[in-house]
Biopython code that builds the backbone (N, CA, C, O; Angstrom):
import numpy as np
from Bio.PDB.StructureBuilder import StructureBuilder

atoms = [
    (1, "MET", "N", (135.966, 34.000, -56.374)),
    (1, "MET", "CA", (134.672, 34.623, -56.525)),
    (1, "MET", "C", (134.543, 35.098, -57.966)),
    (1, "MET", "O", (135.243, 36.025, -58.374)),
    (2, "GLY", "N", (133.695, 34.502, -58.711)),
    (2, "GLY", "CA", (133.541, 34.844, -60.116)),
    (2, "GLY", "C", (132.478, 35.884, -60.358)),
    (2, "GLY", "O", (132.213, 36.736, -59.509)),
    (3, "ARG", "N", (131.879, 35.809, -61.508)),
    (3, "ARG", "CA", (130.863, 36.787, -61.890)),
    (3, "ARG", "C", (129.461, 36.245, -61.696)),
    (3, "ARG", "O", (128.572, 36.506, -62.507)),
    (4, "GLU", "N", (129.266, 35.516, -60.659)),
    (4, "GLU", "CA", (127.943, 35.005, -60.327)),
    (4, "GLU", "C", (127.060, 36.168, -59.890)),
    (4, "GLU", "O", (127.546, 37.155, -59.337)),
    (5, "VAL", "N", (125.780, 36.045, -60.137)),
    (5, "VAL", "CA", (124.837, 37.085, -59.718)),
    (5, "VAL", "C", (124.307, 36.729, -58.344)),
    (5, "VAL", "O", (124.007, 35.571, -58.051)),
    (6, "THR", "N", (124.199, 37.738, -57.517)),
    (6, "THR", "CA", (123.682, 37.566, -56.172)),
    (6, "THR", "C", (122.688, 38.690, -55.877)),
    (6, "THR", "O", (122.626, 39.676, -56.611)),
    (7, "ALA", "N", (121.932, 38.543, -54.830)),
    (7, "ALA", "CA", (120.984, 39.581, -54.414)),
    (7, "ALA", "C", (121.704, 40.579, -53.516)),
    (7, "ALA", "O", (122.292, 40.203, -52.502)),
    (8, "GLU", "N", (121.654, 41.829, -53.890)),
    (8, "GLU", "CA", (122.247, 42.905, -53.090)),
    (8, "GLU", "C", (121.124, 43.637, -52.391)),
    (8, "GLU", "O", (120.207, 44.145, -53.036)),
    (9, "HIS", "N", (121.192, 43.693, -51.084)),
    (9, "HIS", "CA", (120.209, 44.453, -50.313)),
    (9, "HIS", "C", (120.682, 45.895, -50.255)),
    (9, "HIS", "O", (121.757, 46.170, -49.722)),
    (10, "LEU", "N", (119.899, 46.816, -50.791)),
    (10, "LEU", "CA", (120.288, 48.222, -50.806)),
    (10, "LEU", "C", (120.460, 48.738, -49.387)),
    (10, "LEU", "O", (121.425, 49.439, -49.084)),
    (11, "LYS", "N", (119.530, 48.391, -48.532)),
    (11, "LYS", "CA", (119.690, 48.644, -47.105)),
    (11, "LYS", "C", (119.904, 47.269, -46.490)),
    (11, "LYS", "O", (119.009, 46.425, -46.535)),
    (12, "ALA", "N", (121.064, 47.037, -45.925)),
    (12, "ALA", "CA", (121.433, 45.727, -45.398)),
    (12, "ALA", "C", (120.401, 45.199, -44.402)),
    (12, "ALA", "O", (119.779, 45.959, -43.659)),
    (13, "ARG", "N", (120.240, 43.895, -44.409)),
    (13, "ARG", "CA", (119.305, 43.280, -43.456)),
    (13, "ARG", "C", (119.711, 43.594, -42.038)),
    (13, "ARG", "O", (118.857, 43.807, -41.177)),
    (14, "MET", "N", (121.027, 43.626, -41.781)),
    (14, "MET", "CA", (121.499, 43.903, -40.416)),
    (14, "MET", "C", (121.165, 45.336, -39.985)),
    (14, "MET", "O", (121.189, 45.656, -38.796)),
    (15, "ASP", "N", (120.852, 46.194, -40.963)),
    (15, "ASP", "CA", (120.464, 47.572, -40.667)),
    (15, "ASP", "C", (118.958, 47.773, -40.751)),
    (15, "ASP", "O", (118.472, 48.904, -40.760)),
    (16, "GLY", "N", (118.228, 46.670, -40.813)),
    (16, "GLY", "CA", (116.776, 46.756, -40.842)),
    (16, "GLY", "C", (116.147, 46.651, -42.218)),
    (16, "GLY", "O", (114.928, 46.751, -42.352)),
    (17, "GLY", "N", (116.971, 46.450, -43.249)),
    (17, "GLY", "CA", (116.442, 46.286, -44.597)),
    (17, "GLY", "C", (115.847, 44.901, -44.771)),
    (17, "GLY", "O", (116.374, 43.923, -44.240)),
    (18, "GLY", "N", (114.785, 44.816, -45.490)),
    (18, "GLY", "CA", (114.121, 43.534, -45.688)),
    (18, "GLY", "C", (114.337, 42.976, -47.075)),
    (18, "GLY", "O", (115.178, 43.463, -47.831)),
    (19, "ASP", "N", (113.574, 41.953, -47.405)),
    (19, "ASP", "CA", (113.675, 41.278, -48.689)),
    (19, "ASP", "C", (112.652, 41.769, -49.708)),
    (19, "ASP", "O", (112.445, 41.118, -50.733)),
    (20, "ALA", "N", (112.012, 42.900, -49.446)),
    (20, "ALA", "CA", (111.036, 43.442, -50.389)),
    (20, "ALA", "C", (111.735, 43.783, -51.696)),
    (20, "ALA", "O", (112.903, 44.172, -51.700)),
    (21, "HIS", "N", (111.014, 43.635, -52.812)),
    (21, "HIS", "CA", (111.643, 43.837, -54.118)),
    (21, "HIS", "C", (112.229, 45.241, -54.284)),
    (21, "HIS", "O", (113.151, 45.413, -55.082)),
    (22, "GLU", "N", (111.739, 46.239, -53.571)),
    (22, "GLU", "CA", (112.284, 47.596, -53.656)),
    (22, "GLU", "C", (113.673, 47.694, -53.032)),
    (22, "GLU", "O", (114.414, 48.635, -53.315)),
    (23, "ASN", "N", (114.027, 46.734, -52.192)),
    (23, "ASN", "CA", (115.296, 46.779, -51.464)),
    (23, "ASN", "C", (116.323, 45.799, -52.015)),
    (23, "ASN", "O", (117.444, 45.755, -51.510)),
    (24, "VAL", "N", (115.986, 45.025, -53.017)),
    (24, "VAL", "CA", (116.899, 43.996, -53.522)),
    (24, "VAL", "C", (117.155, 44.209, -55.011)),
    (24, "VAL", "O", (116.222, 44.364, -55.800)),
    (25, "VAL", "N", (118.426, 44.213, -55.377)),
    (25, "VAL", "CA", (118.823, 44.338, -56.783)),
    (25, "VAL", "C", (119.834, 43.249, -57.104)),
    (25, "VAL", "O", (120.438, 42.661, -56.207)),
    (26, "ALA", "N", (120.009, 42.989, -58.387)),
    (26, "ALA", "CA", (121.021, 42.026, -58.817)),
    (26, "ALA", "C", (122.385, 42.705, -58.829)),
    (26, "ALA", "O", (122.512, 43.851, -59.260)),
    (27, "ALA", "N", (123.389, 42.003, -58.363)),
    (27, "ALA", "CA", (124.761, 42.503, -58.381)),
    (27, "ALA", "C", (125.684, 41.306, -58.530)),
    (27, "ALA", "O", (125.349, 40.198, -58.111)),
    (28, "CYS", "N", (126.839, 41.531, -59.126)),
    (28, "CYS", "CA", (127.776, 40.406, -59.202)),
    (28, "CYS", "C", (128.254, 40.110, -57.785)),
    (28, "CYS", "O", (128.362, 41.006, -56.947)),
    (29, "ARG", "N", (128.533, 38.859, -57.541)),
    (29, "ARG", "CA", (128.942, 38.423, -56.203)),
    (29, "ARG", "C", (130.174, 39.197, -55.729)),
    (29, "ARG", "O", (130.259, 39.577, -54.561)),
    (30, "TYR", "N", (131.126, 39.428, -56.634)),
    (30, "TYR", "CA", (132.349, 40.145, -56.277)),
    (30, "TYR", "C", (132.023, 41.560, -55.795)),
    (30, "TYR", "O", (132.509, 41.989, -54.749)),
    (31, "CYS", "N", (131.199, 42.283, -56.560)),
    (31, "CYS", "CA", (130.844, 43.653, -56.182)),
    (31, "CYS", "C", (130.121, 43.682, -54.839)),
    (31, "CYS", "O", (130.424, 44.509, -53.979)),
    (32, "ASN", "N", (129.186, 42.794, -54.671)),
    (32, "ASN", "CA", (128.415, 42.723, -53.440)),
    (32, "ASN", "C", (129.350, 42.468, -52.262)),
    (32, "ASN", "O", (129.274, 43.156, -51.245)),
    (33, "HIS", "N", (130.218, 41.493, -52.398)),
    (33, "HIS", "CA", (131.140, 41.140, -51.321)),
    (33, "HIS", "C", (132.108, 42.281, -51.026)),
    (33, "HIS", "O", (132.335, 42.619, -49.864)),
    (34, "GLN", "N", (132.676, 42.873, -52.068)),
    (34, "GLN", "CA", (133.668, 43.924, -51.870)),
    (34, "GLN", "C", (133.092, 45.160, -51.201)),
    (34, "GLN", "O", (133.763, 45.797, -50.389)),
    (35, "ARG", "N", (131.881, 45.497, -51.526)),
    (35, "ARG", "CA", (131.255, 46.679, -50.922)),
    (35, "ARG", "C", (131.236, 46.556, -49.406)),
    (35, "ARG", "O", (131.506, 47.522, -48.691)),
    (36, "HIS", "N", (130.918, 45.370, -48.926)),
    (36, "HIS", "CA", (130.802, 45.186, -47.480)),
    (36, "HIS", "C", (132.130, 44.796, -46.836)),
    (36, "HIS", "O", (132.419, 45.214, -45.714)),
    (37, "ALA", "N", (132.942, 43.997, -47.534)),
    (37, "ALA", "CA", (134.227, 43.573, -46.974)),
    (37, "ALA", "C", (135.181, 44.757, -46.834)),
    (37, "ALA", "O", (135.910, 44.863, -45.848)),
    (38, "ARG", "N", (135.169, 45.632, -47.812)),
    (38, "ARG", "CA", (136.096, 46.764, -47.802)),
    (38, "ARG", "C", (135.688, 47.852, -46.813)),
    (38, "ARG", "O", (136.544, 48.444, -46.156)),
    (39, "PHE", "N", (134.398, 48.116, -46.702)),
    (39, "PHE", "CA", (133.939, 49.253, -45.901)),
    (39, "PHE", "C", (133.222, 48.855, -44.610)),
    (39, "PHE", "O", (132.979, 49.706, -43.754)),
    (40, "GLY", "N", (132.884, 47.585, -44.462)),
    (40, "GLY", "CA", (132.205, 47.131, -43.248)),
    (40, "GLY", "C", (130.881, 47.824, -43.036)),
    (40, "GLY", "O", (130.142, 48.062, -43.991)),
    (41, "PRO", "N", (130.570, 48.155, -41.784)),
    (41, "PRO", "CA", (129.268, 48.773, -41.497)),
    (41, "PRO", "C", (129.136, 50.176, -42.089)),
    (41, "PRO", "O", (128.039, 50.732, -42.123)),
    (42, "ASN", "N", (130.238, 50.747, -42.551)),
    (42, "ASN", "CA", (130.199, 52.077, -43.162)),
    (42, "ASN", "C", (130.188, 51.993, -44.682)),
    (42, "ASN", "O", (130.634, 52.918, -45.361)),
    (43, "ALA", "N", (129.683, 50.892, -45.213)),
    (43, "ALA", "CA", (129.625, 50.710, -46.666)),
    (43, "ALA", "C", (128.859, 51.871, -47.303)),
    (43, "ALA", "O", (127.820, 52.290, -46.793)),
    (44, "PRO", "N", (129.381, 52.388, -48.422)),
    (44, "PRO", "CA", (128.686, 53.507, -49.070)),
    (44, "PRO", "C", (127.345, 53.084, -49.648)),
    (44, "PRO", "O", (127.101, 51.902, -49.890)),
    (45, "ASP", "N", (126.485, 54.063, -49.863)),
    (45, "ASP", "CA", (125.193, 53.753, -50.473)),
    (45, "ASP", "C", (125.442, 53.221, -51.890)),
    (45, "ASP", "O", (126.506, 53.464, -52.458)),
    (46, "PRO", "N", (124.482, 52.505, -52.459)),
    (46, "PRO", "CA", (124.686, 51.879, -53.764)),
    (46, "PRO", "C", (125.087, 52.841, -54.878)),
    (46, "PRO", "O", (125.918, 52.485, -55.713)),
    (47, "SER", "N", (124.530, 54.035, -54.917)),
    (47, "SER", "CA", (124.895, 54.986, -55.973)),
    (47, "SER", "C", (126.346, 55.419, -55.865)),
    (47, "SER", "O", (127.057, 55.475, -56.868)),
    (48, "THR", "N", (126.784, 55.721, -54.664)),
    (48, "THR", "CA", (128.175, 56.125, -54.440)),
    (48, "THR", "C", (129.114, 54.988, -54.784)),
    (48, "THR", "O", (130.143, 55.193, -55.428)),
    (49, "TYR", "N", (128.758, 53.788, -54.351)),
    (49, "TYR", "CA", (129.615, 52.645, -54.632)),
    (49, "TYR", "C", (129.644, 52.331, -56.126)),
    (49, "TYR", "O", (130.688, 51.944, -56.652)),
    (50, "GLY", "N", (128.527, 52.490, -56.808)),
    (50, "GLY", "CA", (128.485, 52.277, -58.251)),
    (50, "GLY", "C", (129.440, 53.219, -58.971)),
    (50, "GLY", "O", (130.116, 52.814, -59.917)),
    (51, "PHE", "N", (129.499, 54.475, -58.528)),
    (51, "PHE", "CA", (130.411, 55.442, -59.111)),
    (51, "PHE", "C", (131.863, 55.019, -58.862)),
    (51, "PHE", "O", (132.703, 55.112, -59.757)),
    (52, "TYR", "N", (132.148, 54.560, -57.657)),
    (52, "TYR", "CA", (133.485, 54.061, -57.315)),
    (52, "TYR", "C", (133.880, 52.894, -58.224)),
    (52, "TYR", "O", (135.002, 52.849, -58.727)),
    (53, "VAL", "N", (132.969, 51.964, -58.430)),
    (53, "VAL", "CA", (133.244, 50.806, -59.297)),
    (53, "VAL", "C", (133.540, 51.277, -60.721)),
    (53, "VAL", "O", (134.478, 50.789, -61.350)),
    (54, "LEU", "N", (132.750, 52.219, -61.233)),
    (54, "LEU", "CA", (132.989, 52.738, -62.580)),
    (54, "LEU", "C", (134.370, 53.387, -62.698)),
    (54, "LEU", "O", (135.054, 53.204, -63.705)),
    (55, "LEU", "N", (134.778, 54.133, -61.691)),
    (55, "LEU", "CA", (136.113, 54.740, -61.701)),
    (55, "LEU", "C", (137.206, 53.666, -61.700)),
    (55, "LEU", "O", (138.192, 53.774, -62.430)),
    (56, "MET", "N", (137.023, 52.643, -60.884)),
    (56, "MET", "CA", (138.009, 51.562, -60.814)),
    (56, "MET", "C", (138.062, 50.797, -62.133)),
    (56, "MET", "O", (139.144, 50.419, -62.583)),
    (57, "LEU", "N", (136.912, 50.565, -62.757)),
    (57, "LEU", "CA", (136.877, 49.895, -64.061)),
    (57, "LEU", "C", (137.630, 50.707, -65.109)),
    (57, "LEU", "O", (138.419, 50.160, -65.880)),
    (58, "ALA", "N", (137.381, 52.008, -65.130)),
    (58, "ALA", "CA", (138.033, 52.886, -66.105)),
    (58, "ALA", "C", (139.549, 52.879, -65.931)),
    (58, "ALA", "O", (140.289, 53.036, -66.902)),
    (59, "ALA", "N", (140.007, 52.698, -64.703)),
    (59, "ALA", "CA", (141.441, 52.674, -64.415)),
    (59, "ALA", "C", (142.028, 51.277, -64.589)),
    (59, "ALA", "O", (143.232, 51.084, -64.424)),
    (60, "GLY", "N", (141.172, 50.291, -64.926)),
    (60, "GLY", "CA", (141.649, 48.915, -65.100)),
    (60, "GLY", "C", (141.986, 48.215, -63.795)),
    (60, "GLY", "O", (142.760, 47.258, -63.778)),
    (61, "LEU", "N", (141.409, 48.691, -62.710)),
    (61, "LEU", "CA", (141.738, 48.173, -61.378)),
    (61, "LEU", "C", (140.634, 47.353, -60.728)),
    (61, "LEU", "O", (140.781, 46.916, -59.587)),
    (62, "TRP", "N", (139.531, 47.138, -61.436)),
    (62, "TRP", "CA", (138.433, 46.380, -60.830)),
    (62, "TRP", "C", (138.524, 44.933, -61.246)),
    (62, "TRP", "O", (138.733, 44.629, -62.420)),
    (63, "MET", "N", (138.371, 44.051, -60.298)),
    (63, "MET", "CA", (138.426, 42.603, -60.534)),
    (63, "MET", "C", (139.712, 42.215, -61.267)),
    (63, "MET", "O", (139.653, 41.523, -62.284)),
    (64, "PRO", "N", (140.871, 42.650, -60.767)),
    (64, "PRO", "CA", (142.124, 42.389, -61.481)),
    (64, "PRO", "C", (142.462, 40.915, -61.614)),
    (64, "PRO", "O", (143.218, 40.534, -62.508)),
    (65, "ASP", "N", (141.919, 40.086, -60.744)),
    (65, "ASP", "CA", (142.223, 38.652, -60.805)),
    (65, "ASP", "C", (141.249, 37.875, -61.688)),
    (65, "ASP", "O", (141.308, 36.647, -61.739)),
    (66, "GLN", "N", (140.360, 38.576, -62.381)),
    (66, "GLN", "CA", (139.372, 37.927, -63.238)),
    (66, "GLN", "C", (139.667, 38.240, -64.694)),
    (66, "GLN", "O", (140.127, 39.336, -65.017)),
    (67, "SER", "N", (139.408, 37.295, -65.562)),
    (67, "SER", "CA", (139.559, 37.565, -66.990)),
    (67, "SER", "C", (138.320, 38.297, -67.488)),
    (67, "SER", "O", (137.235, 38.122, -66.933)),
    (68, "PRO", "N", (138.468, 39.129, -68.546)),
    (68, "PRO", "CA", (137.328, 39.923, -69.047)),
    (68, "PRO", "C", (136.205, 39.095, -69.608)),
    (68, "PRO", "O", (135.198, 39.642, -70.057)),
]
sb = StructureBuilder()
sb.init_structure("model")
sb.init_model(0)
sb.init_chain("A")
sb.init_seg("    ")
for serial, (resi, resn, name, xyz) in enumerate(atoms, 1):
    if name == "N":
        sb.init_residue(resn, " ", resi, " ")
    sb.init_atom(name, np.array(xyz, "f"), 0.0, 1.0, " ", f" {name:<3s}", serial, name[0])
structure = sb.get_structure()
């Protein structure tokens, strides 16, 4: 999974979120996948998850299998 861009639904479709532009943002495929794969139906809201990603990046632990 590389750095491809994908559509991230802020409120998941399975939770009633739709495809309206207010509910869809661009996210790298890895981030989008990890948010849901790691936390499942209890995935954190986008702001909380964004903070988590920033902390992991600062620690050098985000996307360890990818080159910069």
